[in-house]
C-alpha positions, -999 to 999 in steps of 0.1 A, spaced: 0 0 0 14 34 -11 19 57 19 -1 89 20 15 121 7 12 152 30 16 188 20 15 217 45 10 254 37 11 283 62 22 285 98 42 264 123 9 253 140 -2 239 107 31 220 103 27 207 139 -9 195 131 3 178 99 27 157 120 -2 147 142 -23 138 112 5 116 99 2 96 132 -36 94 129 -35 84 93 -9 57 100 -29 43 129 -60 42 106 -41 25 78 -46 52 53 -30 46 19 -30 60 -16 -41 94 -5 -28 130 -8 -36 153 21 -32 191 17 -32 212 49 -42 246 37 -37 282 49 -62 311 48 -42 340 61 -43 358 28 -61 354 -6 -27 345 -20 -24 317 5 -58 303 -7 -46 306 -43 -14 287 -35 -35 260 -18 -55 254 -49 -24 255 -70 -8 229 -47 -38 206 -50 -37 207 -88 1 200 -88 -2 170 -65 -32 156 -84 -10 156 -116 19 140 -98 -3 114 -80 -29 102 -106 -57 81 -91 -48 92 -55 -76 103 -32 -73 140 -26 -82 151 9 -81 189 17 -81 203 52 -67 233 72 -79 269 76 -88 276 40 -109 244 40 -126 255 72 -134 290 59 -141 282 23 -152 245 21 -173 251 -10 -143 265 -29 -124 232 -25 -154 209 -28 -160 225 -63 -125 214 -75 -127 182 -95 -94 169 -80 -108 169 -45 -126 139 -30 -131 151 6 -129 184 25 -125 181 63 -124 209 89 -98 219 114 -115 202 142 -123 170 123 -87 166 110 -75 160 146 -101 132 153 -91 95 150 -127 88 139 -123 109 108 -93 90 97 -108 57 104 -137 65 81 -113 78 54 -94 45 56 -124 27 41 -122 32 3 -158 23 -3 -169 52 19 -151 78 -2 -177 92 -25 -207 77 -7 -204 95 27 -207 133 31 -180 149 9 -176 180 31 -170 174 68 -167 209 83 -185 217 115 -189 250 133 -154 257 146 -168 283 171 -186 255 190 -154 237 197 -143 241 234 -115 216 239 -79 220 225 -69 192 202 -57 164 225 -34 147 200 1 156 212 32 146 193 66 140 208 90 156 184 82 178 155 115 189 141 149 172 143 166 192 170 140 218 179 106 206 191 74 226 187 47 222 213 11 235 207 -2 250 239 -31 270 226 -54 272 196 -80 297 183 -85 334 190 -111 354 209 -102 387 192 -118 400 160 -92 422 142 -110 436 112 -86 421 86 -83 386 100 -101 355 89 -81 331 112 -107 330 141 -132 317 116 -107 289 107 -95 282 142 -124 290 165 -123 306 199 -92 304 222 -86 271 239 -56 263 261 -37 230 269 -35 226 307 0 234 321 5 199 335 -1 183 301 24 208 285 51 201 312 48 163 308 51 165 271 82 187 273 97 163 298 93 135 272 109 157 246 139 164 268 143 126 274 144 123 236 174 147 235 156 178 221 177 207 231 151 234 224 114 236 227 92 263 211 57 271 225 32 277 197 -4 288 193 -26 311 173 -29 337 201 -2 326 225 -6 354 250 -42 344 256 -31 310 270 -48 302 303 -78 325 301 -101 295 298 -84 274 324 -93 273 362 -78 303 380 -70 321 347 -32 315 346 -11 336 322 16 327 296 43 339 320 30 314 346 34 286 321 69 297 311 81 299 347 65 265 355 82 248 326 116 262 335 111 252 371 98 217 365 120 207 336 154 217 347 172 197 320 155 217 292 184 237 277 164 263 258 128 275 258 115 297 231 81 314 226 67 321 192 46 351 181 30 371 209 7 401 213 29 425 233 -1 443 249 -10 410 266 25 403 280 20 396 317 42 403 348 56 368 350 65 368 313 85 400 318 101 385 349 111 354 329 126 376 302 146 394 328 157 365 349 157 332 330 187 327 307 171 295 293 143 316 279 157 327 245 162 365 239 140 366 208 103 377 205 82 378 174 56 406 179 22 409 163 24 446 156 6 449 122 10 487 119 27 517 134 -1 543 130 -27 549 156 -56 555 133 -48 523 112 -44 503 145 -79 515 155 -94 506 122 -77 472 124 -94 469 159 -60 462 175 -58 466 213 -26 486 213 -13 519 200 20 529 185 35 541 219 24 509 236 46 489 211 76 512 216 73 511 254 71 473 254 103 470 233 121 495 254 111 477 286 120 443 273 153 455 261 160 471 295 153 438 312 172 418 286 197 439 267 205 412 241 169 406 231 159 410 195 124 414 179 107 402 149 73 416 138 44 410 115 34 442 97 6 447 72 12 473 44 -15 491 25 -44 485 49 -75 502 37 -74 540 40 -36 540 47 -21 573 36 15 580 29 18 597 63 3 567 80 26 544 62 56 566 73 46 560 109 47 523 103 81 526 85 95 545 114 85 518 138 114 496 125 138 520 142 116 532 170 110 496 183 144 484 171 130 456 150 153 430 134 133 404 116 103 417 95 75 397 80 58 421 56 23 414 43 7 435 16 -30 439 26 -52 411 12 -90 416 16 -106 384 31 -143 379 22 -164 382 54 -141 405 73 -149 442 80 -117 454 64 -128 439 31 -155 465 29 -132 495 36 -117 517 8 -87 499 -7 -53 514 -13 -42 512 -50 -22 481 -58 9 498 -71 11 520 -40 8 489 -17 36 471 -37 59 502 -35 53 506 2 60 469 9 93 472 -10 103 502 11 94 484 43 113 453 33 143 474 24 142 490 59 140 455 73 170 444 54 190 474 67 179 466 103 190 429 99 223 439 84 229 463 114 221 434 138 244 410 119 273 435 119 269 440 157 275 402 163 309 401 146 335 392 172 308 380 197 306 344 210 272 329 209 257 296 221 245 281 189 221 251 184 233 232 154 204 222 131 227 207 104 263 201 97 268 236 84 238 255 99 226 266 134 208 294 153 218 317 181 196 323 211 184 354 192 172 331 164 198 344 140 211 318 114 248 309 116 266 292 87 296 271 96 327 268 75 332 232 86 309 204 97 296 205 132 278 178 153 241 181 148 216 188 176 241 202 201 246 236 216 281 248 210 300 281 217 307 299 184 327 330 177 312 350 149 337 363 123 313 378 97 280 377 79 267 370 44 233 366 27 214 373 59 233 349 80 262 351 105 293 331 95 316 312 118 
């Protein structure tokens, strides 16, 4: 029996869930299928999902095409209409063993309901299927799913549902198992990570979880947290940043814009000065900390002056790693009904912001020359510092170890050693 083919688009959480689906599919005995885990964050992401389905259908003639993920959740009819697709399953359904057991029966394909996408907003529990080891040397642990906020540009809550948290005890036990398997670094992931705990008894915060992990798993060498909403950073998270060397000095911030009017129209919960103050405080507590950021360019009604405020945020916050997203209207969101900025202007602004990001990254890389970093080796010639900066080695290194490395230069966005 030919093993199933999996393809993942989008975020790290999607990649994590693909690994879980592989285990579920294997347990059910799935064979001769292609599973595409889609992304819905932009219209371009949906287009790429459809493109990937057609490509894999050509490369795997006769295979059963199963489509899932956020785009399948928000636009099931779009994928059900594709002749290549046999089954569309939702984000909740994809994590259920029952779903895969049914898909394993060939006679049921085409006779049972072709679209299995329930109301994601009714889901209350976090997916219970935990995996012990996604990644070779760095493990990703899902601690939260969904989002309770309704930013005017964002379709993701409709693909992921409301916020749900994995209990701290479950997270700690999983990380203990990962450390026993020799993972040197663990990354906490979620859709809205700083909302972790709001639905749990006592309402713990993300900082409480971080401190608990570091206290109860003393053999964990490095803990990292993925994208956060800085306005929700709690007291214990800031304490961990200041006092816990095993918490890595890198934060990816969901900033989205640097102009107050645009932030209000986005229905964000912070203003420009809030972002600047957070970065200044985090840097005061941890001088070597670096920041990445998600920023949208060309949000409806954005003027040149408003964009300039966003552009200035790169220096005002001291950002190092930029993820720049040209605005993409998503059907069903309030922003899709707002006056759009002309396409050429959006493209030109995105190029300017990316150029500012390249300058900031080069400045960061230059400042590391001559510095000795503890680097986690991800391959014979590649590793990452605690600041998540890539390091290229001139000679082979042992994989999966943390080694002291003196930086002697940089090239192509990477440090060299």
